[in-house]
Every structure is written in C-alpha cells, then in structure tokens.
C-alpha positions as CSV (number, residue, x, y, z in Angstrom):
1,M,176.5,216.9,152.5
2,D,177.6,216.4,156.1
3,E,178.4,212.7,155.2
4,V,180.3,213.8,152.1
5,N,182.4,216.4,154.1
6,E,183.1,213.8,156.8
7,F,184.3,211.3,154.2
8,C,186.5,213.8,152.4
9,S,188.0,215.1,155.6
10,Q,189.3,211.6,156.4
11,I,191.3,211.4,153.2
12,S,194.8,212.8,153.4
13,T,195.9,215.7,151.2
14,Y,198.6,213.4,149.8
15,L,196.0,211.2,148.2
16,F,194.2,214.1,146.5
17,L,197.6,215.4,145.3
18,I,198.9,212.1,143.9
19,T,195.6,211.4,142.1
20,F,195.8,214.8,140.4
21,L,199.4,214.2,139.4
22,L,198.6,210.8,138.0
23,L,195.8,212.3,136.0
24,I,198.1,215.0,134.5
25,A,200.8,212.3,133.8
26,F,198.3,210.1,132.0
27,V,197.2,213.0,129.8
28,L,200.7,214.0,129.0
29,I,201.8,210.5,128.1
30,F,198.7,209.9,126.0
31,I,199.4,213.1,124.0
32,K,203.2,212.6,123.6
33,L,203.4,208.9,122.9
34,P,201.6,206.9,120.2
35,F,198.8,204.6,121.4
36,P,200.1,200.9,121.0
37,T,198.4,198.6,118.6
38,V,198.0,195.0,119.7
39,H,198.1,192.3,117.0
40,N,198.3,189.3,119.3
41,Y,194.7,187.9,119.2
42,Y,195.4,185.3,121.9
43,L,196.3,188.1,124.2
44,I,193.2,190.0,123.3
45,I,191.0,186.9,123.9
46,F,192.7,186.2,127.2
47,T,192.2,189.7,128.3
48,L,188.5,189.7,127.4
49,I,188.1,186.4,129.3
50,L,189.6,188.0,132.4
51,L,187.4,191.1,132.0
52,C,184.2,188.9,131.7
53,Y,185.0,186.4,134.4
54,K,183.2,188.1,137.2
55,P,180.0,188.9,135.3
56,I,179.8,185.3,133.9
57,K,180.4,183.8,137.3
58,A,177.7,186.0,138.7
59,Y,175.3,184.8,135.9
60,I,176.0,181.1,136.6
61,K,175.7,181.4,140.4
62,F,172.8,183.9,140.5
63,I,169.9,183.0,142.8
64,P,166.9,185.3,142.3
65,T,165.4,187.3,145.1
66,P,162.5,189.7,145.3
67,S,164.9,192.7,145.7
68,H,167.7,191.8,143.3
69,S,167.4,191.0,139.5
70,L,169.9,189.2,137.3
71,S,170.9,192.4,135.5
72,E,171.7,194.1,138.8
73,E,173.8,191.1,139.9
74,I,175.8,191.2,136.6
75,M,176.3,195.0,136.8
76,D,177.4,194.6,140.4
77,N,180.1,192.2,139.3
78,V,181.5,194.4,136.4
79,K,184.8,195.1,138.2
80,Y,186.1,198.0,136.1
81,P,187.1,200.7,138.5
82,F,186.2,203.6,136.2
83,F,182.8,202.1,135.5
84,E,182.2,201.1,139.1
85,F,182.9,204.6,140.4
86,Y,180.4,206.3,138.1
87,K,177.8,203.5,138.6
88,A,178.1,203.9,142.4
89,L,178.0,207.7,142.1
90,F,174.8,207.5,140.1
91,T,173.0,204.7,142.0
92,S,173.9,206.0,145.4
93,G,172.5,209.5,144.6
94,K,169.4,208.0,143.1
95,I,168.8,205.7,146.0
96,Y,169.4,208.5,148.6
97,C,166.9,210.9,146.9
98,S,164.2,208.4,146.3
99,E,164.5,206.7,149.7
100,K,164.5,210.0,151.6
101,E,161.4,211.1,149.8
102,A,159.7,207.7,150.4
103,Q,160.6,207.8,154.1
104,L,159.2,211.3,154.5
105,K,156.0,210.2,152.8
106,Q,155.8,207.0,154.9
107,I,156.0,208.7,158.3
108,E,153.2,211.0,157.3
109,Q,151.0,207.9,157.4
110,Q,150.3,207.3,161.1
111,N,149.0,204.3,163.0
112,T,145.4,203.6,162.1
113,I,144.8,200.8,164.6
114,P,142.6,202.1,167.5
115,I,144.1,201.9,170.9
116,L,141.6,200.9,173.7
117,S,143.9,201.1,176.7
118,V,147.5,201.5,177.8
119,N,148.7,199.8,181.0
120,P,152.4,199.0,180.8
121,D,153.9,196.8,183.6
122,H,157.4,198.1,183.0
123,K,159.3,201.3,182.4
124,N,161.4,199.9,179.6
125,Y,160.5,197.5,176.8
126,L,163.3,196.3,174.6
127,I,163.0,194.4,171.3
128,I,166.2,192.9,170.1
129,I,166.0,191.7,166.5
130,G,168.7,189.2,165.7
131,E,169.9,188.3,162.3
132,S,170.0,184.9,160.5
133,V,169.7,182.7,163.6
134,R,168.0,179.3,163.4
135,K,166.9,178.1,166.8
136,D,168.5,174.7,166.5
137,Y,171.9,176.3,166.6
138,M,171.2,177.6,170.1
139,N,172.0,175.7,173.3
140,A,168.8,177.2,174.8
141,Y,166.9,175.0,172.2
142,G,169.0,171.9,172.6
143,F,172.1,172.6,170.5
144,S,175.0,170.6,171.8
145,Y,177.4,173.5,172.2
146,D,176.9,175.9,175.1
147,N,176.7,179.1,173.1
148,T,173.7,180.7,175.0
149,P,174.7,180.4,178.7
150,F,172.9,183.6,179.6
151,A,169.6,182.9,177.8
152,T,169.6,179.3,178.9
153,Q,169.9,180.2,182.6
154,H,168.2,183.6,182.9
155,A,165.4,183.7,180.3
156,N,161.9,183.8,181.7
157,V,160.2,182.4,178.6
158,I,161.9,180.3,176.0
159,W,159.3,179.9,173.2
160,D,159.9,177.0,170.8
161,G,157.7,177.5,167.7
162,L,157.9,181.0,166.3
163,I,157.8,180.7,162.5
164,A,159.3,183.8,160.7
165,P,157.2,185.2,157.9
166,A,160.0,185.1,155.3
167,S,163.6,183.9,154.8
168,N,165.3,187.3,154.3
169,T,165.5,190.4,156.4
170,Q,163.7,193.0,154.2
171,A,160.7,190.7,153.7
172,S,160.5,189.2,157.2
173,V,161.1,192.1,159.7
174,P,158.3,194.4,158.4
175,H,155.8,191.5,158.9
176,L,157.1,190.7,162.3
177,I,156.7,194.2,163.7
178,S,153.9,195.6,161.4
179,Q,150.3,194.7,160.7
180,A,150.0,192.2,157.8
181,I,147.2,192.8,155.3
182,Y,146.1,189.8,153.2
183,S,144.8,190.7,149.8
184,D,144.0,187.1,148.9
185,D,145.1,183.5,149.7
186,K,148.5,184.1,148.0
187,I,149.6,187.6,148.8
188,V,150.3,189.4,152.0
189,N,151.7,192.9,152.5
190,A,153.0,194.8,155.5
191,Q,151.0,197.9,156.6
192,L,154.1,199.8,157.4
193,N,152.4,202.7,159.2
194,N,150.8,200.2,161.6
195,N,154.0,199.1,163.2
196,I,155.1,198.6,166.8
197,V,156.9,201.9,166.9
198,S,154.0,204.0,165.6
199,I,151.7,202.1,168.0
200,A,154.0,202.9,170.9
201,N,154.1,206.5,169.9
202,D,150.3,206.7,170.0
203,A,150.3,204.9,173.3
204,G,152.5,207.6,174.9
205,F,155.9,205.8,174.8
206,E,159.2,207.4,174.1
207,T,160.6,205.4,171.1
208,Y,164.2,204.6,170.1
209,W,165.6,202.6,167.2
210,L,169.3,201.5,167.5
211,S,170.7,199.7,164.5
212,N,173.9,198.0,163.4
213,Q,172.2,197.3,160.0
214,G,172.4,199.6,157.0
215,K,170.5,202.9,156.9
216,L,170.5,203.4,153.1
217,G,171.2,201.1,150.2
218,K,169.8,199.0,147.4
219,I,168.2,196.6,149.9
220,E,167.9,198.9,152.9
221,I,164.3,200.0,152.1
222,T,161.4,198.8,154.3
223,V,163.1,198.4,157.7
224,P,164.5,202.0,157.8
225,R,161.0,203.3,156.9
226,I,159.7,201.7,160.0
227,A,162.7,202.9,162.1
228,A,162.0,206.5,160.9
229,Y,158.9,206.5,163.1
230,A,161.0,206.4,166.3
231,N,161.6,209.6,168.3
232,Y,165.3,208.8,168.2
233,N,167.3,207.0,165.6
234,F,170.9,205.7,165.8
235,Y,172.8,203.9,163.1
236,T,176.3,202.7,163.2
237,K,176.4,202.7,159.4
238,K,175.1,205.5,157.3
239,G,175.1,203.5,154.1
240,E,174.6,199.8,153.3
241,Y,174.7,197.1,155.9
242,N,177.8,195.5,154.3
243,G,179.5,198.4,152.7
244,K,183.2,199.3,153.1
245,S,182.3,201.5,156.0
246,S,180.9,198.6,157.9
247,H,184.1,196.8,158.6
248,G,184.9,196.5,162.3
249,K,181.4,197.8,163.3
250,H,180.1,195.3,165.7
251,D,176.7,195.1,167.6
252,T,178.4,196.2,170.8
253,L,178.5,199.7,169.4
254,L,174.8,200.0,170.2
255,L,175.5,199.6,174.0
256,P,176.9,203.1,174.6
257,E,173.8,204.6,173.0
258,L,171.6,202.4,175.2
259,D,173.6,203.6,178.2
260,K,173.1,207.2,177.1
261,I,169.3,206.8,176.6
262,L,168.9,205.2,180.1
263,S,170.9,208.1,181.6
264,D,168.2,210.5,180.6
265,K,165.5,209.8,183.1
266,Q,162.0,209.9,181.5
267,A,158.6,209.9,183.0
268,K,157.2,208.1,180.0
269,P,157.6,204.4,179.4
270,R,160.2,203.5,176.7
271,L,160.3,201.2,173.7
272,I,163.8,200.6,172.5
273,V,164.4,198.5,169.4
274,M,167.9,197.1,168.8
275,H,168.5,195.7,165.3
276,L,171.6,193.6,165.2
277,M,173.9,192.3,162.4
278,G,174.2,189.2,164.6
279,S,175.0,186.1,162.5
280,H,174.7,187.6,159.0
281,S,177.1,186.0,156.5
282,N,180.1,186.3,156.2
283,F,180.0,184.8,159.8
284,C,183.7,185.2,160.6
285,R,183.5,188.9,159.7
286,R,180.7,189.4,162.3
287,L,182.9,188.2,165.2
288,Q,184.3,190.9,167.5
289,F,186.4,188.3,169.4
290,D,188.1,185.0,168.6
291,I,186.2,181.9,167.5
292,Q,184.9,180.3,170.7
293,F,183.8,176.9,169.4
294,N,185.7,174.4,167.3
295,L,183.4,172.6,164.9
296,Y,184.5,170.8,161.8
297,N,184.9,173.9,159.6
298,E,185.6,177.6,160.1
299,N,182.2,178.9,158.7
300,I,180.1,176.9,161.1
301,S,182.5,177.6,164.0
302,C,182.1,181.3,163.3
303,Y,178.3,181.0,163.1
304,V,178.1,179.2,166.4
305,S,180.4,181.8,168.0
306,S,178.4,184.7,166.5
307,I,175.4,183.4,168.4
308,K,177.4,183.3,171.6
309,E,178.3,187.0,171.0
310,T,174.7,187.9,170.7
311,D,174.0,186.1,173.9
312,D,176.7,188.1,175.5
313,L,175.2,191.3,174.1
314,I,171.8,190.5,175.6
315,K,173.6,190.0,179.0
316,S,175.4,193.4,178.6
317,T,172.1,195.1,177.7
318,I,170.5,193.8,180.9
319,D,173.6,194.8,182.9
320,I,173.2,198.4,181.7
321,L,169.5,198.3,182.6
322,K,170.4,197.1,186.1
323,K,173.2,199.7,186.4
324,H,170.5,202.4,186.0
325,N,168.1,200.7,188.3
326,E,165.6,200.5,185.5
327,D,163.0,197.7,185.4
328,Y,162.5,196.0,182.0
329,S,160.9,193.4,179.8
330,L,163.1,192.3,176.9
331,V,162.2,190.1,174.0
332,Y,164.7,188.6,171.5
333,F,163.8,187.0,168.2
334,A,165.6,186.6,164.9
335,D,164.3,187.8,161.5
336,H,164.9,184.4,159.8
337,G,167.1,181.3,159.8
338,L,169.4,179.7,157.2
339,T,169.8,176.5,155.3
340,H,172.9,174.3,155.0
341,L,175.0,174.4,151.8
342,D,178.0,172.5,150.4
343,Q,177.5,169.4,152.5
344,Y,177.1,171.3,155.8
345,Q,180.1,173.5,155.1
346,D,178.1,176.7,155.1
347,L,174.7,178.3,155.7
348,R,172.8,180.5,153.3
349,H,169.4,182.0,152.6
350,N,167.0,179.5,151.1
351,W,163.2,179.7,151.2
352,E,162.5,176.0,150.5
353,Y,163.3,174.6,154.0
354,Q,161.5,174.9,157.3
355,N,164.7,175.7,159.2
356,S,164.9,179.0,157.3
357,Y,161.9,180.1,159.3
358,E,162.3,178.5,162.7
359,V,163.7,181.2,164.9
360,P,164.3,181.9,168.6
361,F,161.7,183.7,170.6
362,I,163.0,184.5,174.1
363,F,161.8,186.8,176.9
364,F,163.6,188.3,179.9
365,D,161.7,190.1,182.7
366,S,163.1,192.0,185.7
367,K,160.0,191.1,187.8
368,S,160.2,187.4,187.3
369,T,162.7,184.8,188.4
370,T,161.1,181.7,187.1
371,Q,161.6,180.1,183.6
372,Q,158.9,178.6,181.4
373,K,159.4,176.7,178.2
374,I,156.6,176.8,175.7
375,E,156.3,174.5,172.7
376,K,153.7,175.9,170.4
377,K,153.9,176.7,166.7
378,I,152.8,180.3,166.1
379,S,153.1,182.5,163.0
380,G,155.3,185.6,162.8
381,Y,152.5,187.4,160.8
382,Q,150.6,189.8,163.1
383,L,153.3,189.4,165.8
384,V,152.8,193.2,166.2
385,Y,149.6,192.4,168.1
386,L,151.5,190.0,170.5
387,L,154.2,192.7,171.0
388,S,151.6,195.3,171.7
389,K,149.8,193.1,174.3
390,W,153.3,192.4,175.9
391,M,153.8,196.2,176.3
392,G,150.4,196.6,177.9
393,I,148.7,198.2,174.9
394,T,145.3,196.9,174.1
395,L,144.4,197.3,170.4
396,D,140.9,197.2,168.9
397,V,141.5,194.1,166.9
398,S,140.2,190.6,167.1
399,H,143.1,188.2,167.1
400,E,144.3,185.5,169.5
401,Y,147.6,187.4,170.1
402,M,145.6,190.3,171.5
403,Q,142.9,188.2,173.3
404,N,145.2,185.9,175.2
405,K,148.0,186.2,177.7
406,L,151.4,185.2,176.3
407,T,151.3,181.7,177.8
408,D,147.7,181.1,176.7
409,I,148.2,181.7,173.0
410,P,147.1,178.5,171.3
411,H,149.1,176.3,169.0
412,Q,148.5,177.4,165.4
413,T,148.1,175.2,162.3
414,K,148.2,175.9,158.6
415,I,150.9,178.5,159.0
416,K,152.1,180.1,155.8
417,I,155.4,181.8,154.9
418,K,156.4,184.1,152.1
419,D,158.4,182.6,149.3
420,W,160.8,184.3,146.9
421,K,158.0,184.9,144.4
422,N,156.4,187.1,147.2
423,E,153.6,184.6,147.5
424,L,152.3,182.6,150.5
425,Y,153.3,179.0,150.8
426,P,152.4,176.4,153.4
427,Y,155.1,176.0,156.0
428,E,154.3,172.3,156.5
429,K,155.1,171.6,152.8
430,L,158.6,172.9,153.0
431,K,161.6,170.5,153.1
432,K,163.6,169.8,156.3
433,D,167.3,170.6,156.8
434,P,168.3,168.9,160.1
435,N,171.2,170.2,162.1
436,P,173.8,167.4,162.5
437,F,175.0,168.8,165.8
438,F,171.5,169.2,167.3
439,I,170.7,167.0,170.4
440,K,167.4,167.3,172.3
C-alpha cells in the first residue's frame, strides 16, 4: 500500500480530473449518439491486421526460455490499453502475493552446510555481480579498446576461465552463489537456503544486498529470494528490472547506500553484495554518460561503453572504502555472457555458444599490491564454496574450491552448463562465437 500511495501521490490532480471528465463525456456521447455501423470490409480487415500485428510478430520472433512461454509472450504483445491495464492489474497482484509468500517461506529455511571455522582476513567483503558481460569484450582480457583501465591496472587477480552455469540471470546467479544439488547427470538445482548470504549470517557477518535489478516481477523470482536473507536490502526499483519506473536508474545509485553502510561502524565483518544492471540490453539505455567508444555500430559501441561504466563503478566503490579507512577484498564476476546477432550488429542471450558462459572473474584486495593472472577453466557451479573460502569461512564439504587456496585451484575438465531445457550440457560441445575486435 505504501508503494500504491507513493505512485498515486506523484500523479497530478489534473490527470485524475481529466480522466474522470473523459469517462463522463464518453458515456454521454455513447447514450446520445447512435453507434456507427461500418460496411467497408477493407477497412475492417486493415484494422484487424493492425490490431494483430504485435501478437503475430511476437509469435514469429519468439525464442523459448525456461521462464517465459509462447502464450505469455503473445499476451504481453496484445497492445490494447484497456486489456493491458486489467491484465497488469491482475498479474501484478498475483505475482506480488505469491512471491511474497514464497520469499517468507524461503527464508525460514536456513543454511544447512556445517561451518567448521571463521577467520576473515578483512573487515569488508564485497561481491559485485555484473550483468551480461563476456570477458572478451574487456580490455583486462585482451580486448582492443581500453574499457577497463581500473581493473587492468589495479586488480590483484584476473582469472581467465570462469564458466557461468547458465546463459540468463535467473538461472545463473542462484547457482553462482548457492549450493548446487545434482539429482542425476542431466539436472541440477540450486539449494537456495545454502547461499553465500545465509552462510555469512551463520558465520557472524553483517550482510547487505544492494540491487539495481528488479525486486518483483514475472522473472524476478530466484535472486530476490536469496537477497531476502540479507540483514539489509536496498533496491533502486520496487518492481521489474526493466519496467517504466526503471528509466534513468543507473548502477551508481547503489554508491550512496554503500557510503551510508560504511558510515555505520560495525565490530562484525561485513558481506556486501551489489547486483548491477551493467550491460543488460538495451545497451544504450544502460549508459549514464555519453558513448565513450566508437565501434562500427551504435549497439556494440554502447555495450563496450557500458563495461567502462562498470569499471568506473568498481573504482568508485573502492574509493568509498578508502574514504572510510576500511580494508576490503572485492570480487567482480558477471552472471553470463552474450552471443552476436545480425552479423555482429547486436548481442543477445543464446545458450548454444561458449561465449555466453565465459565471464570475467576479478579480485581486488586492500592488502595486496601485486597482480596475478590465472588461466584455468573452472565451473561456476559450487562457486559458493570458493566465495566462502575467500571470506575465511571453512565449510564441512569436500570440494577443491574449499580444499585449495584461490591460486591453487586446479584446471577443471568436463564442465557442464545449463541449457534452455533446464538440462546439463557439455561446455566443450558448444559452438564458438569469436569477437572480431578481440586481440590477445
């Protein structure tokens, strides 16, 4: 109700009044004047074609995903205002009630992984989760445009080889930061209660989740359930990640909240997760500032520039930590990559290519001044063990992420990813989509 009141308070009285007057005028005209009869069948057919254009176009271009069916896609493209309003009114209320209930039930399930010891080396641990970044579009990994000057110069570990679990956010992020449970050789599910936030809670950390993604919507399901475990939540958007209220809301809106958190001196160590919109399509809409790189088309230029803005945000994050004299260890990785489309004119989600899973994995540490580059393929599944070890939390699990120091983790083979049928598929059998600008 607070959100409803806030929304209504932003609408001027004039708009309420004019809507009411238009409604009265329509009723009066409808009563007083005879309803016209149209005998021109060509006009009727033309009108029907216009009305059906969007749903038919949606049907032709539809690409199935685990979270979105063909019927939902068609319904989303039925652009009749009266229908749209009541559909949104119904679905929004339904999603809110069901998701709120699901989140409350989810956070009742606490971490079940035993913790053997807790010895953090730092006061602050920050996880920055980027969006839709393939590593070969970053200068830190050999890309020919200098769009990661801070990471290239100041990162302590640049890891070349992290393979994301899936090619879309809602399937990938839960597996990156939660325990993966394998039911057979084809299916894997995220144990949402055994996530990095719930583990940190049990280890005595203060936990924070700052997000520029959506809090509630048709696809905002699994990640907000993990975020709900944090002691403190902040969302720049109360609804969907890409709704009308999201315009102009850039990742830098998370920085004042970070500043506020660090202003409150805590005796406990902190885990702060920052979930970015980063380089999500539409790329140009993600930019807060002007395009910084001129490639051969606007979409790719915006994509490369969006990665530069993320690099700038990481620098600003560390500047805030330094301002408060707080020591830190920070890791940045992306949820998934993208694949070229339309003869390298655009980038989109596509599970069939290796590049959709090859993401950056970069560490920054206030206690280290050296830089190390590691080239080892590792799976994003069970990354929660690696992150726990990084935070100084020893879990009672047998896994090479837990048993080895970061730099000693061995190269992995037979890595699998999750396809759009929600099944495991060998990474090595995926096709390749080379970056035409990549130089190494």
